[in-house]
N, C-alpha and C positions, 0 to 999 in steps of 0.2 A: 421856316427854317427847319431843316432836318438834321438829325444827329445820327451818327453810325453807332450801333449797339453790337458789340461782339457777343455772340451766343456763348453761353456756358458750355463746357464739355460735358458736364453732368449736373443735374439738378434733381433732388428728390421730388417725386411726384410727376416729373416730366421726363420723357425719353431723352437720351443723350443726343445731342445735335451732331450731325456729320456734315463736314464741308465737302460739297460736290459741285459740279457745274450748275445743277438745278437747285442746289441748296447752299448758297455762298456762306462764308464764315461770318458775315456781318449783315445786319438789317439796317436799312435806311428808310426813314419815314416818320410820320406823326405817331407818337406813342399814346395809347389810351391806357389809363390806369384801371386794372382789374381789381386789385386789392393792394394791401400794404407792401407786398413783396413780389407782385406780378404785373407786368405790362403786356400790351399786345400791339404789334406792328404788322399791318397787312395780314391779319388773321393768324399770325404766329405769336404764340404766348412765350414770354421770356420770364422765368422766375429768377430772382436774385439770390445767390447763395450767401449765407451768413446773415440774412435778414430774418428775424423772427417777428412777424406781425400777426395779429389776430385775423382769422378768416371772417368774412362778412357775417356768417351765421353763428359764429362762436359765442358761447356763454362763459362767464367767469363768476367767481364768488368774491364778494367784497370782504373787508376786514371783519364784518359781523356774520359772515357765512351766507348772506343773501345772494341769490343768483341775479345777474344782470347781463344784458346783451353787450359785452365788451367789444365785439366785432363791429356792431352797428355804431357804438359810441366812438370807436376809433375812426370809422369811416366819416363820421359827421364832424370830427374835430377840425378846427381851423386855428391857425396861429393867431395870437393877439396882434392887432395892428396898432395898439396904443403902446407908448413907451413909458 
């Protein structure tokens, strides 16, 4: 099942998308998750505006000031299946 994704007109870190005959205004296909705010469809990366997710290599500090790999922890997180 494929879904249409409309490209953002501007996204920080990625060039603005232009709609042309060779570059349509939407992408259709299987999306691969790159990180918490970016997907890729047919080699075209799409970053979601308004989403602030840690990058895969990002580190953070916990409440005690200790550094931890928050990006890796976020990537490994899975929702609980128990109710």
